[in-house]
ZADO-1210 file (C-alpha; in nm, 4 decimals, padded with zeros to 6 digits):
<atoms>
<atom x="01.4527" y="01.2071" z="-00.5338" code="MET" pos="1"/>
<atom x="01.1889" y="01.0806" z="-00.2949" code="ILE" pos="2"/>
<atom x="01.1397" y="00.7043" z="-00.2840" code="LYS" pos="3"/>
<atom x="00.7787" y="00.5995" z="-00.3418" code="SER" pos="4"/>
<atom x="00.6413" y="00.3588" z="-00.0816" code="TYR" pos="5"/>
<atom x="00.2749" y="00.3816" z="-00.1805" code="PHE" pos="6"/>
<atom x="00.0659" y="00.2679" z="-00.4741" code="SER" pos="7"/>
<atom x="-00.2194" y="00.4869" z="-00.5938" code="LEU" pos="8"/>
<atom x="-00.4594" y="00.1989" z="-00.5268" code="GLU" pos="9"/>
<atom x="-00.4032" y="00.2537" z="-00.1530" code="GLU" pos="10"/>
<atom x="-00.5761" y="00.5916" z="-00.1910" code="PHE" pos="11"/>
<atom x="-00.8776" y="00.4793" z="-00.3982" code="HIS" pos="12"/>
<atom x="-01.2275" y="00.5426" z="-00.2707" code="CYS" pos="13"/>
<atom x="-01.3596" y="00.2080" z="-00.1396" code="PRO" pos="14"/>
<atom x="-01.7283" y="00.2894" z="-00.1827" code="CYS" pos="15"/>
<atom x="-01.8407" y="00.1050" z="-00.4914" code="GLY" pos="16"/>
<atom x="-02.0464" y="00.4086" z="-00.6001" code="TYR" pos="17"/>
<atom x="-01.7846" y="00.5984" z="-00.7943" code="CYS" pos="18"/>
<atom x="-01.5670" y="00.3102" z="-00.9240" code="ASN" pos="19"/>
<atom x="-01.2769" y="00.5572" z="-00.9011" code="ASN" pos="20"/>
<atom x="-01.3385" y="00.6936" z="-01.2501" code="SER" pos="21"/>
<atom x="-01.2446" y="01.0377" z="-01.1190" code="PHE" pos="22"/>
<atom x="-00.9603" y="01.0026" z="-00.8748" code="PHE" pos="23"/>
<atom x="-00.7140" y="01.2701" z="-00.7646" code="VAL" pos="24"/>
<atom x="-00.4462" y="01.2549" z="-00.4971" code="ILE" pos="25"/>
<atom x="-00.2116" y="01.5398" z="-00.4128" code="SER" pos="26"/>
<atom x="00.1528" y="01.4918" z="-00.5056" code="GLN" pos="27"/>
<atom x="00.2452" y="01.7058" z="-00.2041" code="THR" pos="28"/>
<atom x="00.0529" y="01.4672" z="00.0224" code="LEU" pos="29"/>
<atom x="00.2271" y="01.1669" z="-00.1335" code="LEU" pos="30"/>
<atom x="00.5710" y="01.3278" z="-00.1069" code="ASN" pos="31"/>
<atom x="00.5251" y="01.4091" z="00.2602" code="ARG" pos="32"/>
<atom x="00.3920" y="01.0623" z="00.3411" code="LEU" pos="33"/>
<atom x="00.6889" y="00.9088" z="00.1592" code="ASN" pos="34"/>
<atom x="00.9305" y="01.1206" z="00.3650" code="LEU" pos="35"/>
<atom x="00.7618" y="01.0072" z="00.6868" code="VAL" pos="36"/>
<atom x="00.7663" y="00.6436" z="00.5724" code="ARG" pos="37"/>
<atom x="01.1358" y="00.6677" z="00.4859" code="ASP" pos="38"/>
<atom x="01.2246" y="00.7982" z="00.8324" code="LYS" pos="39"/>
<atom x="00.9880" y="00.5601" z="01.0133" code="LEU" pos="40"/>
<atom x="01.1346" y="00.2498" z="00.8463" code="GLN" pos="41"/>
<atom x="00.8044" y="00.0694" z="00.9045" code="GLU" pos="42"/>
<atom x="00.4981" y="00.0300" z="00.6838" code="PRO" pos="43"/>
<atom x="00.2284" y="00.2960" z="00.6828" code="ILE" pos="44"/>
<atom x="-00.1197" y="00.1625" z="00.6119" code="ILE" pos="45"/>
<atom x="-00.3613" y="00.4118" z="00.4545" code="ILE" pos="46"/>
<atom x="-00.7100" y="00.3464" z="00.5888" code="SER" pos="47"/>
<atom x="-00.8732" y="00.6284" z="00.3915" code="SER" pos="48"/>
<atom x="-00.7443" y="00.8401" z="00.1050" code="GLY" pos="49"/>
<atom x="-00.9616" y="00.9913" z="-00.1651" code="PHE" pos="50"/>
<atom x="-01.3372" y="00.9764" z="-00.0998" code="ARG" pos="51"/>
<atom x="-01.6183" y="01.0507" z="-00.3407" code="CYS" pos="52"/>
<atom x="-01.8937" y="01.2740" z="-00.1976" code="ALA" pos="53"/>
<atom x="-02.1290" y="00.9792" z="-00.1380" code="GLN" pos="54"/>
<atom x="-01.8722" y="00.7753" z="00.0541" code="HIS" pos="55"/>
<atom x="-01.7590" y="01.0798" z="00.2490" code="ASN" pos="56"/>
<atom x="-02.1177" y="01.1380" z="00.3621" code="GLU" pos="57"/>
<atom x="-02.1592" y="00.7664" z="00.4426" code="PHE" pos="58"/>
<atom x="-01.8549" y="00.7664" z="00.6760" code="VAL" pos="59"/>
<atom x="-01.9605" y="01.0910" z="00.8433" code="GLY" pos="60"/>
<atom x="-01.7006" y="01.3171" z="00.6825" code="GLY" pos="61"/>
<atom x="-01.7516" y="01.6913" z="00.6805" code="THR" pos="62"/>
<atom x="-01.9040" y="01.8511" z="00.3717" code="SER" pos="63"/>
<atom x="-01.5744" y="02.0318" z="00.2983" code="ASP" pos="64"/>
<atom x="-01.3571" y="01.7252" z="00.3669" code="SER" pos="65"/>
<atom x="-01.0030" y="01.7370" z="00.2334" code="SER" pos="66"/>
<atom x="-01.0482" y="01.3695" z="00.1412" code="HIS" pos="67"/>
<atom x="-01.2920" y="01.4662" z="-00.1370" code="THR" pos="68"/>
<atom x="-01.0213" y="01.6843" z="-00.2914" code="LYS" pos="69"/>
<atom x="-00.7448" y="01.4231" z="-00.2684" code="GLY" pos="70"/>
<atom x="-00.5634" y="01.6325" z="-00.0081" code="LEU" pos="71"/>
<atom x="-00.5930" y="01.4007" z="00.2936" code="ALA" pos="72"/>
<atom x="-00.5135" y="01.0544" z="00.4204" code="ALA" pos="73"/>
<atom x="-00.6000" y="00.8632" z="00.7333" code="ASP" pos="74"/>
<atom x="-00.3247" y="00.6366" z="00.8612" code="ILE" pos="75"/>
<atom x="-00.4065" y="00.3164" z="01.0466" code="ASN" pos="76"/>
<atom x="-00.2512" y="00.3159" z="01.3943" code="ILE" pos="77"/>
<atom x="-00.2279" y="-00.0404" z="01.5332" code="PRO" pos="78"/>
<atom x="-00.1129" y="00.0549" z="01.8843" code="ASP" pos="79"/>
<atom x="00.0096" y="00.3405" z="02.1029" code="ASN" pos="80"/>
<atom x="00.3781" y="00.2529" z="02.0531" code="ALA" pos="81"/>
<atom x="00.3367" y="00.3040" z="01.6765" code="TYR" pos="82"/>
<atom x="00.1442" y="00.6277" z="01.7383" code="ARG" pos="83"/>
<atom x="00.4305" y="00.7489" z="01.9600" code="PHE" pos="84"/>
<atom x="00.6876" y="00.6744" z="01.6868" code="LYS" pos="85"/>
<atom x="00.4995" y="00.8206" z="01.3913" code="ILE" pos="86"/>
<atom x="00.3523" y="01.1345" z="01.5474" code="LEU" pos="87"/>
<atom x="00.6782" y="01.3370" z="01.5674" code="PRO" pos="88"/>
<atom x="00.7558" y="01.2474" z="01.2056" code="LEU" pos="89"/>
<atom x="00.4094" y="01.3578" z="01.0950" code="LEU" pos="90"/>
<atom x="00.4451" y="01.6843" z="01.2896" code="LEU" pos="91"/>
<atom x="00.7647" y="01.7486" z="01.0956" code="ASP" pos="92"/>
<atom x="00.5789" y="01.7234" z="00.7607" code="GLN" pos="93"/>
<atom x="00.2172" y="01.8252" z="00.8251" code="PHE" pos="94"/>
<atom x="00.0562" y="02.1241" z="00.9965" code="ASN" pos="95"/>
<atom x="-00.2969" y="01.9781" z="01.0003" code="ARG" pos="96"/>
<atom x="-00.3304" y="01.6564" z="01.2002" code="ILE" pos="97"/>
<atom x="-00.6349" y="01.4836" z="01.3446" code="GLY" pos="98"/>
<atom x="-00.6030" y="01.2222" z="01.6156" code="ILE" pos="99"/>
<atom x="-00.8595" y="00.9480" z="01.5605" code="LEU" pos="100"/>
<atom x="-00.9434" y="00.6512" z="01.7808" code="LYS" pos="101"/>
<atom x="-00.7594" y="00.4044" z="01.5553" code="LYS" pos="102"/>
<atom x="-00.5775" y="00.6390" z="01.3234" code="GLY" pos="103"/>
<atom x="-00.4236" y="00.9727" z="01.2424" code="ILE" pos="104"/>
<atom x="-00.5586" y="01.2106" z="00.9776" code="HIS" pos="105"/>
<atom x="-00.3125" y="01.4273" z="00.7848" code="VAL" pos="106"/>
<atom x="-00.3883" y="01.6752" z="00.5105" code="ASP" pos="107"/>
<atom x="-00.2249" y="01.9403" z="00.2979" code="VAL" pos="108"/>
<atom x="-00.5314" y="02.1625" z="00.2670" code="GLU" pos="109"/>
<atom x="-00.4250" y="02.5243" z="00.2156" code="THR" pos="110"/>
<atom x="-00.7669" y="02.6896" z="00.2493" code="PHE" pos="111"/>
<atom x="-00.8178" y="02.5769" z="00.6086" code="LYS" pos="112"/>
<atom x="-00.6377" y="02.6988" z="00.9217" code="PRO" pos="113"/>
<atom x="-00.2888" y="02.5585" z="00.9605" code="SER" pos="114"/>
<atom x="-00.0984" y="02.4720" z="01.2745" code="GLY" pos="115"/>
<atom x="-00.3855" y="02.2552" z="01.4004" code="ARG" pos="116"/>
<atom x="-00.4153" y="01.9252" z="01.5858" code="ILE" pos="117"/>
<atom x="-00.7616" y="01.8007" z="01.6768" code="TRP" pos="118"/>
<atom x="-00.9114" y="01.4921" z="01.8379" code="VAL" pos="119"/>
<atom x="-01.2124" y="01.3187" z="01.6900" code="LYS" pos="120"/>
</atoms>
């Protein structure tokens, strides 16, 4: 059984528009993040999980964002040493990874190309 390190509140949309009345987060995403967290042995801070359409547009997300489907999370990366430690663990669990200025995006979207790393 996979230990749960995250609360669902960490994945709530922070917008104030939707009040999280409709909120979905993928169990596959959670399971993979929990496996990474278990191996990392350090906290993982979710900076963005589920986003309603309005908040996704506000933050400049794409119209087909995996965040709006509860299939993605952005992880806060405090420094390059942490990025160096977490990246191999994420590569072991995810095949869609975005490198952000202060974070890393991971998703479990199955209708988009897999085996991808991009920089934004």
